[in-house]
C-alpha positions as CSV (number, residue, x, y, z in Angstrom):
1,X,8.1,33.4,10.1
2,X,7.6,29.7,10.0
3,X,4.0,28.2,10.9
4,X,4.3,25.5,13.6
5,X,2.4,22.9,13.5
6,X,1.7,20.4,16.6
7,X,1.7,17.4,13.4
8,X,1.9,17.5,9.6
9,X,0.9,14.8,7.8
10,X,2.6,14.1,4.3
11,X,0.4,13.1,1.9
12,X,-3.4,13.4,1.2
13,X,-3.9,9.8,0.1
14,X,-6.5,7.5,2.2
15,X,-3.7,6.8,4.7
16,X,-3.9,10.7,4.6
17,X,-7.2,11.2,5.2
18,X,-8.0,9.0,7.8
19,X,-4.8,10.2,10.0
20,X,-6.3,13.8,9.6
21,X,-9.5,12.3,10.6
22,X,-8.2,10.9,14.0
23,X,-6.3,14.0,14.8
24,X,-9.7,16.0,14.3
25,X,-11.9,13.5,16.3
26,X,-9.2,12.1,19.3
27,X,-6.8,15.2,19.6
28,X,-8.8,18.4,18.6
29,X,-7.0,21.0,20.0
30,X,-4.1,20.0,18.5
31,X,-2.9,21.9,15.1
32,X,-2.4,20.0,11.9
33,X,-1.7,20.2,8.1
34,X,-1.5,18.1,5.4
35,X,1.1,18.2,2.4
36,X,0.4,17.2,-0.9
37,X,2.8,17.0,-3.7
38,X,0.5,16.5,-6.1
39,X,-2.5,18.9,-7.5
40,X,-5.6,16.5,-6.0
41,X,-6.2,13.9,-3.3
42,X,-6.8,10.1,-3.4
43,X,-2.9,9.2,-3.9
44,X,-2.8,6.2,-5.5
45,X,-6.3,7.0,-7.0
46,X,-6.0,9.2,-8.7
47,X,-2.3,8.7,-9.8
48,X,-2.5,5.5,-11.6
49,X,-4.4,5.9,-14.6
50,X,-4.3,2.3,-16.3
51,X,-6.8,0.4,-17.9
52,X,-9.5,-0.7,-15.1
53,X,-7.6,0.4,-12.2
54,X,-10.1,-1.1,-9.2
55,X,-9.4,-2.2,-5.8
56,X,-8.7,-5.3,-5.2
57,X,-10.2,-5.6,-1.7
58,X,-13.4,-4.9,-0.2
59,X,-13.9,-1.3,0.2
60,X,-16.4,-2.1,3.3
61,X,-13.2,-2.7,4.9
62,X,-10.3,-0.9,2.3
63,X,-13.0,2.2,3.1
64,X,-12.8,4.7,6.1
65,X,-14.2,2.8,9.4
66,X,-16.6,6.2,10.3
67,X,-17.2,6.7,6.5
68,X,-19.7,3.4,5.5
69,X,-19.0,3.0,1.8
70,X,-22.4,2.7,0.4
71,X,-22.2,1.8,-3.1
72,X,-23.6,-1.6,-3.9
73,X,-20.6,-2.5,-5.8
74,X,-17.4,-3.4,-2.9
75,X,-15.0,-4.5,-4.9
76,X,-15.2,-0.6,-6.9
77,X,-13.1,1.1,-10.2
78,X,-10.6,3.8,-8.9
79,X,-13.0,6.8,-9.9
80,X,-15.6,5.4,-7.3
81,X,-12.8,5.1,-4.8
82,X,-11.5,8.6,-5.6
83,X,-15.1,10.0,-5.5
84,X,-15.9,8.1,-2.3
85,X,-12.1,10.0,0.0
86,X,-12.8,13.3,-1.5
87,X,-16.4,13.8,-0.4
88,X,-15.1,12.1,2.9
89,X,-12.6,15.0,3.1
90,X,-15.1,17.6,1.9
91,X,-17.8,16.6,4.3
92,X,-15.2,16.3,7.1
93,X,-14.0,19.9,6.7
94,X,-10.3,17.7,6.0
95,X,-9.8,19.4,2.1
96,X,-9.4,22.7,4.2
97,X,-6.6,21.9,5.7
98,X,-4.5,20.2,2.5
99,X,-1.4,22.3,1.5
100,X,-1.4,21.3,-2.3
101,X,1.1,21.5,-4.8
102,X,3.8,21.4,-1.4
103,X,6.7,18.8,-1.9
104,X,8.7,17.8,0.8
105,X,12.3,17.9,-0.2
106,X,14.0,18.2,2.8
107,X,13.1,16.7,6.8
108,X,15.4,17.6,9.9
109,X,15.1,17.0,13.1
110,X,16.5,19.6,16.0
111,X,16.4,18.1,19.5
112,X,17.4,21.4,20.8
113,X,14.1,22.9,19.5
114,X,12.3,19.4,20.1
115,X,10.8,20.2,16.3
116,X,10.9,19.0,12.8
117,X,11.9,21.4,9.8
118,X,10.3,20.9,6.4
119,X,11.8,21.9,3.1
120,X,9.3,22.2,0.8
121,X,8.8,23.5,-2.9
122,X,5.6,25.3,-3.2
123,X,3.7,26.4,-5.9
124,X,5.6,28.3,-8.7
125,X,9.0,27.0,-7.0
126,X,8.5,28.9,-4.4
127,X,10.6,27.6,-1.4
128,X,9.1,27.5,1.9
129,X,9.9,25.7,5.3
130,X,7.1,24.2,7.8
131,X,8.0,23.0,11.6
132,X,6.4,20.6,13.3
133,X,6.2,18.9,16.6
134,X,5.5,15.3,15.4
135,X,5.8,14.0,11.6
136,X,3.4,11.8,10.2
137,X,4.3,10.2,6.9
138,X,1.5,8.8,4.7
139,X,2.8,8.3,1.4
140,X,3.0,4.9,1.4
141,X,5.4,2.1,0.9
142,X,6.2,3.1,-3.2
143,X,8.1,5.8,-4.6
144,X,6.1,8.2,-7.3
145,X,8.6,9.2,-9.2
146,X,9.8,6.1,-10.4
147,X,8.7,2.3,-10.9
148,X,10.7,-0.9,-10.1
149,X,13.7,-0.6,-12.6
150,X,13.5,-4.3,-14.2
151,X,16.0,-5.1,-16.9
152,X,14.1,-6.9,-20.0
153,X,16.9,-7.5,-22.3
154,X,16.5,-5.5,-25.9
155,X,13.6,-3.5,-24.9
156,X,15.6,-0.5,-26.6
157,X,15.3,-2.6,-29.4
158,X,11.4,-2.6,-29.4
159,X,10.3,-0.4,-32.6
160,X,6.6,-0.3,-30.8
161,X,5.3,1.3,-27.3
162,X,6.6,0.8,-24.0
163,X,4.1,1.3,-21.4
164,X,4.3,1.1,-17.6
165,X,1.0,1.3,-15.6
166,X,2.6,3.7,-13.3
167,X,2.8,5.8,-16.1
168,X,0.3,4.9,-18.8
169,X,0.0,7.0,-21.4
170,X,-3.2,8.6,-21.3
171,X,-3.5,8.8,-25.1
172,X,-2.3,5.6,-25.6
173,X,-5.1,3.4,-28.2
174,X,-5.0,-0.1,-27.6
175,X,-7.2,-1.2,-29.8
176,X,-6.8,-4.0,-32.6
177,X,-2.8,-4.1,-31.5
178,X,-1.4,-6.7,-30.5
179,X,-0.2,-6.2,-26.6
180,X,2.0,-8.4,-24.1
181,X,1.6,-7.7,-20.7
182,X,4.8,-8.6,-18.3
183,X,4.2,-9.7,-15.0
184,X,1.8,-11.7,-13.2
185,X,1.0,-9.4,-10.0
186,X,-2.5,-7.6,-8.8
187,X,-1.9,-5.3,-11.7
188,X,-1.5,-7.4,-14.5
189,X,-4.7,-9.3,-12.8
190,X,-6.4,-5.9,-13.7
191,X,-5.3,-4.9,-17.2
192,X,-5.7,-8.1,-18.7
193,X,-9.0,-8.6,-18.9
194,X,-9.5,-5.0,-19.5
195,X,-7.4,-4.7,-22.7
196,X,-8.5,-8.2,-23.8
197,X,-11.9,-6.7,-24.8
198,X,-10.4,-4.7,-27.6
199,X,-7.2,-5.8,-28.1
200,X,-6.1,-7.7,-31.3
201,X,-4.3,-10.4,-29.0
202,X,-3.4,-9.9,-25.3
203,X,-0.9,-12.2,-23.8
204,X,0.2,-12.4,-20.2
205,X,3.7,-13.2,-19.8
206,X,4.9,-14.2,-17.0
207,X,8.0,-15.6,-15.0
208,X,6.1,-17.1,-12.6
209,X,2.6,-18.2,-11.3
210,X,0.6,-16.3,-9.0
211,X,-2.4,-17.0,-7.0
212,X,-6.0,-15.5,-8.3
213,X,-9.1,-15.7,-6.6
214,X,-12.6,-14.6,-7.5
215,X,-15.2,-12.4,-5.3
216,X,-18.4,-11.2,-6.2
217,X,-18.1,-7.1,-6.9
218,X,-21.8,-7.3,-5.5
219,X,-21.9,-9.2,-2.3
220,X,-25.4,-10.6,-2.4
221,X,-25.1,-10.9,1.6
222,X,-23.6,-7.7,1.7
223,X,-26.7,-5.8,-0.6
224,X,-29.4,-7.9,1.7
225,X,-28.1,-6.0,5.0
226,X,-28.3,-2.5,3.4
227,X,-31.7,-3.1,2.1
228,X,-32.9,-4.4,5.2
229,X,-31.4,-2.6,8.2
230,X,-31.6,0.9,9.2
231,X,-28.4,2.6,8.0
232,X,-26.9,2.9,11.2
233,X,-26.8,-0.9,11.9
234,X,-26.5,-2.0,8.2
235,X,-22.2,-0.2,8.2
236,X,-21.1,-1.9,11.5
237,X,-23.1,-5.2,11.0
238,X,-22.0,-5.5,7.3
239,X,-18.3,-4.4,8.2
240,X,-17.9,-7.0,11.1
241,X,-19.1,-9.6,8.8
242,X,-16.9,-8.7,6.1
243,X,-13.6,-8.2,8.6
244,X,-14.3,-11.9,9.9
245,X,-14.7,-13.3,7.2
246,X,-11.5,-12.0,5.9
247,X,-9.7,-12.5,9.1
248,X,-11.2,-16.4,8.9
249,X,-9.9,-17.3,5.4
250,X,-6.1,-15.7,5.8
251,X,-6.1,-17.2,9.3
252,X,-6.6,-20.7,7.7
253,X,-4.6,-19.9,4.6
254,X,-1.5,-19.3,7.3
255,X,-2.3,-21.9,9.5
256,X,-3.4,-24.8,6.9
257,X,-1.0,-23.9,3.8
258,X,-1.2,-27.0,2.0
259,X,-5.4,-27.3,2.2
260,X,-5.6,-23.1,1.5
261,X,-3.6,-24.0,-1.4
262,X,-5.3,-26.7,-2.7
263,X,-8.9,-25.3,-2.6
264,X,-7.5,-21.8,-4.5
265,X,-5.6,-24.1,-7.3
266,X,-9.0,-26.1,-7.5
267,X,-11.1,-22.7,-7.7
268,X,-8.6,-21.3,-10.4
269,X,-8.9,-24.4,-12.2
270,X,-12.8,-24.5,-12.4
271,X,-13.1,-20.8,-13.8
272,X,-10.3,-21.4,-16.5
273,X,-10.8,-23.1,-19.8
274,X,-9.5,-26.3,-20.3
275,X,-6.9,-25.1,-23.2
276,X,-4.9,-23.5,-20.2
277,X,-2.7,-25.4,-18.5
278,X,-3.4,-24.6,-14.9
279,X,-0.1,-26.8,-13.5
280,X,2.0,-24.5,-15.7
281,X,0.5,-21.4,-15.7
282,X,-1.2,-21.4,-12.2
283,X,0.9,-23.6,-9.6
284,X,2.9,-21.4,-7.7
285,X,5.6,-22.9,-5.9
286,X,4.9,-21.1,-2.7
287,X,2.2,-21.2,-0.1
288,X,-0.8,-18.3,-0.2
289,X,0.4,-14.7,1.4
290,X,3.7,-15.6,1.1
291,X,3.6,-13.2,-1.8
292,X,0.1,-10.7,-2.3
293,X,-3.2,-13.1,-3.1
294,X,-4.8,-11.4,-6.4
295,X,-8.0,-11.2,-6.1
296,X,-10.8,-10.5,-9.5
297,X,-14.1,-9.6,-9.6
298,X,-17.1,-11.5,-10.8
299,X,-14.4,-14.0,-12.4
300,X,-13.2,-11.1,-15.1
301,X,-9.2,-12.4,-15.0
302,X,-10.3,-15.9,-15.7
303,X,-13.5,-14.9,-18.3
304,X,-10.8,-13.5,-20.6
305,X,-9.0,-16.5,-21.2
306,X,-11.9,-17.8,-22.5
307,X,-11.5,-15.2,-25.5
308,X,-9.8,-16.4,-28.9
309,X,-7.6,-13.5,-28.2
310,X,-6.5,-13.5,-24.9
311,X,-3.5,-16.1,-23.6
312,X,-0.5,-16.8,-21.2
313,X,3.0,-17.8,-21.4
314,X,4.9,-18.5,-18.5
315,X,8.3,-18.3,-19.3
316,X,11.8,-16.3,-18.9
317,X,12.9,-13.8,-21.3
318,X,15.7,-14.2,-23.8
319,X,15.3,-10.7,-25.1
320,X,13.1,-8.0,-26.8
321,X,13.3,-8.2,-30.9
322,X,11.7,-5.1,-33.3
323,X,8.6,-6.4,-33.2
324,X,8.1,-8.5,-30.0
325,X,9.7,-11.0,-27.4
326,X,11.3,-14.4,-27.6
327,X,11.3,-16.6,-24.8
328,X,14.5,-18.7,-23.8
329,X,12.4,-21.8,-24.9
330,X,12.6,-20.3,-28.5
331,X,8.9,-18.8,-28.6
332,X,8.7,-15.7,-30.4
333,X,5.5,-13.5,-29.4
334,X,4.6,-10.5,-31.7
335,X,3.2,-7.3,-29.9
336,X,2.8,-3.6,-31.0
337,X,2.8,-2.7,-27.3
338,X,4.5,-4.1,-24.1
339,X,3.4,-3.4,-20.9
340,X,6.1,-3.5,-18.2
341,X,3.7,-4.7,-15.4
342,X,6.9,-5.5,-13.0
343,X,6.3,-4.2,-9.7
344,X,6.6,-0.7,-7.6
345,X,10.2,0.9,-6.6
346,X,9.7,0.2,-2.9
347,X,10.9,2.7,0.0
348,X,9.5,4.6,3.0
349,X,9.3,8.0,3.2
350,X,9.4,8.8,-0.4
351,X,13.2,8.2,-1.1
352,X,14.3,11.0,1.4
353,X,16.4,10.5,3.7
354,X,15.9,12.2,7.3
355,X,18.6,14.5,9.1
356,X,18.5,14.3,13.0
357,X,20.8,16.8,14.7
358,X,22.8,17.0,11.2
359,X,23.1,13.6,10.5
360,X,21.4,11.0,8.3
361,X,19.6,8.6,9.5
362,X,19.5,5.1,7.0
363,X,16.2,4.0,7.2
364,X,17.3,0.1,6.5
365,X,19.3,0.4,9.3
366,X,16.6,0.9,11.7
367,X,13.9,-1.2,13.6
368,X,10.5,-0.9,13.8
369,X,8.6,-0.4,16.6
370,X,5.1,-2.1,16.5
371,X,5.1,-1.1,12.8
372,X,4.7,2.7,13.8
373,X,7.5,4.4,14.5
374,X,11.7,3.4,13.7
375,X,14.7,4.2,16.4
376,X,16.5,6.9,15.5
377,X,13.7,9.2,14.5
378,X,11.9,11.0,17.4
379,X,8.1,12.2,16.7
380,X,7.9,10.5,13.7
381,X,5.4,7.9,12.3
382,X,5.1,6.2,9.1
383,X,1.6,5.2,8.6
384,X,1.3,1.9,6.4
385,X,-1.5,-1.1,5.9
386,X,-1.5,-4.8,5.9
387,X,-0.4,-7.0,2.9
388,X,-2.4,-9.7,3.7
389,X,-5.6,-8.0,5.0
390,X,-7.3,-4.4,3.3
391,X,-4.1,-1.5,3.7
392,X,-6.6,0.8,5.7
393,X,-7.3,-1.6,8.5
394,X,-3.4,-1.6,9.1
395,X,-3.2,2.2,8.4
396,X,-6.0,2.9,11.0
397,X,-4.1,0.7,13.7
398,X,-1.0,2.6,12.9
399,X,-2.4,6.0,13.6
400,X,-4.4,5.5,16.8
401,X,-1.4,3.3,18.5
402,X,1.0,6.6,17.6
403,X,-2.1,8.6,19.3
404,X,-2.0,6.7,22.1
405,X,1.7,7.4,22.3
406,X,1.6,10.6,21.8
407,X,-1.4,11.0,24.5
408,X,1.0,9.4,26.7
409,X,3.7,12.0,26.3
410,X,1.2,14.7,26.7
411,X,0.3,13.4,30.2
412,X,4.2,12.7,31.7
413,X,5.2,16.4,30.3
414,X,7.2,14.6,27.6
415,X,8.1,16.8,24.7
416,X,9.3,13.6,21.9
417,X,9.9,10.1,21.8
418,X,11.8,7.9,20.2
419,X,11.9,3.8,19.8
420,X,15.8,2.7,21.5
421,X,16.7,-1.2,20.0
422,X,18.6,-2.8,23.0
423,X,22.4,-2.4,21.6
424,X,23.2,-5.9,23.4
425,X,20.1,-7.4,22.0
426,X,20.1,-10.4,19.4
427,X,20.4,-8.8,16.2
428,X,20.9,-12.1,14.1
429,X,17.7,-12.4,14.2
430,X,17.0,-8.6,11.9
431,X,14.8,-9.5,9.2
432,X,13.1,-6.9,6.7
433,X,10.2,-5.4,8.3
434,X,8.0,-6.7,5.1
435,X,8.8,-10.8,4.7
436,X,6.9,-10.5,1.1
437,X,9.0,-13.0,-1.5
438,X,7.8,-11.1,-4.4
439,X,10.3,-9.2,-6.5
440,X,9.6,-5.9,-5.2
441,X,10.1,-6.6,-1.8
442,X,12.8,-8.5,-2.2
443,X,14.8,-6.1,-4.0
444,X,14.1,-3.4,-1.4
445,X,15.6,-5.1,1.3
446,X,18.2,-2.9,1.5
447,X,15.8,-0.1,1.9
448,X,13.4,-1.9,4.4
449,X,13.5,-1.3,8.1
450,X,14.1,-4.5,10.6
451,X,12.2,-6.7,12.9
452,X,13.0,-9.2,15.1
453,X,9.6,-10.7,14.9
454,X,9.2,-10.2,18.7
455,X,7.0,-7.3,20.4
456,X,7.9,-4.7,20.1
457,X,10.0,-5.1,17.1
458,X,7.6,-6.3,14.5
459,X,5.8,-5.0,11.4
460,X,1.7,-4.8,10.6
461,X,0.8,-8.6,11.5
462,X,-2.8,-8.6,11.8
463,X,-6.0,-6.5,12.6
464,X,-7.0,-8.9,15.9
465,X,-2.7,-8.4,16.8
466,X,-2.8,-4.9,16.3
467,X,-6.0,-4.3,18.8
468,X,-4.4,-6.1,21.6
469,X,-1.5,-4.7,21.2
470,X,-3.8,-0.9,21.0
471,X,-5.7,-1.6,24.1
472,X,-3.5,-3.5,26.2
473,X,0.1,-3.6,24.9
474,X,3.1,-1.2,26.7
475,X,3.8,2.0,24.9
476,X,6.5,2.8,27.0
477,X,8.7,-0.7,26.4
478,X,11.5,-0.1,23.9
479,X,10.7,3.9,23.9
480,X,12.7,6.8,25.4
481,X,10.1,9.7,26.6
482,X,12.2,12.6,26.4
483,X,10.9,15.4,29.7
484,X,12.5,18.8,29.8
485,X,14.7,19.0,33.2
486,X,11.8,21.2,34.1
487,X,9.0,19.2,34.3
488,X,8.1,18.0,37.5
489,X,6.6,14.7,35.9
490,X,7.5,11.6,35.7
491,X,7.2,8.6,33.0
């Protein structure tokens, strides 16, 4: 007999655990389970193993709003974050509802049954099926099984070690080695200062510069609040402090990009040694937040370039040779190890193609309803976070909106709900749900759903806007609720 749940959550990372908590507290009568393909919870924080992996958001906001972050360090290592997620799941009893090593292979919707049927590869290569009235995808926006495929000319000729952060060799000894880290994003900013402590030499090789801003890993203000306020008051006060500061900076940067650019560049220039030409290496061609703004705790990234064994090169790769990399300018960079920190393979649902009544649904042809649900996918939500603010704020806004839709379904007697885009509407303004100019998002344009930018067809915008929509926004505009003919209720 196939088990049937009210909700199935796919993924036991931050988003999945938070979603489970919201189900447990807001719809306690509903049955649910979490399917996790790996053997441990934590998502990104238990999956990635590269040196120095940490958050680049303040954990006061990046953590759960219902679970105070008590550690003094607010920009924390993966191990601290993982311990936090595991203890939260254990204390709330969420871990008892997780089915580990359950890899979802197929997802099929039947309008006749008004149910999703999931094909699953379980431990021991067993195949099983589970059914759900509502499906919540909490696996994020990148593929765990493959990284971004970036072509680096001649990489096959390299006789050293090629390491990708997504599949970092845990036994890799980089002490006293010459290392080239190819990339300029958050992963590179994290790896470079850590490996520079023991490597013979580290070169950060970037095609184009990024913005990097330093934050205190331990906030003096936050520490003062935690020491001097009672616990029940310290967390909300500290949370709102961090939230207001983050939103003020993001809003300022988006409203006054030139001023924000001058500020961040001045900060970078102040932290870097005079030997680093900031006009070449830290002079991005785009405004702040057009791509992800990288954060580093306690200036650690900038401090690395004060070391004799760490430098930066900006330029394109001509070719990789047996013992290093040659740039198009003719510069030869010797290397024993090349780290390809070139980005993630972005795609929703982990690359799975949903089937609705026997027909495959192409994600890139669908429209996102308030960043939470997609056209032609009944009773399904995709829980994602922000790219300009802390991820978990967006993930929480998503699931709370979905639960508001679910409660409305129950009130009117509907068995399913699905966004429906007005076919006669203006599709000429359609654009990908994520507008970042980062290479890995640009390469994913044909895999991402669309938006128009007008309500309700938008993605994750900002916490303030999402709060407004959660409390006062329409949950019927752009939505089709299916009510059985036997029901006497009306939408």
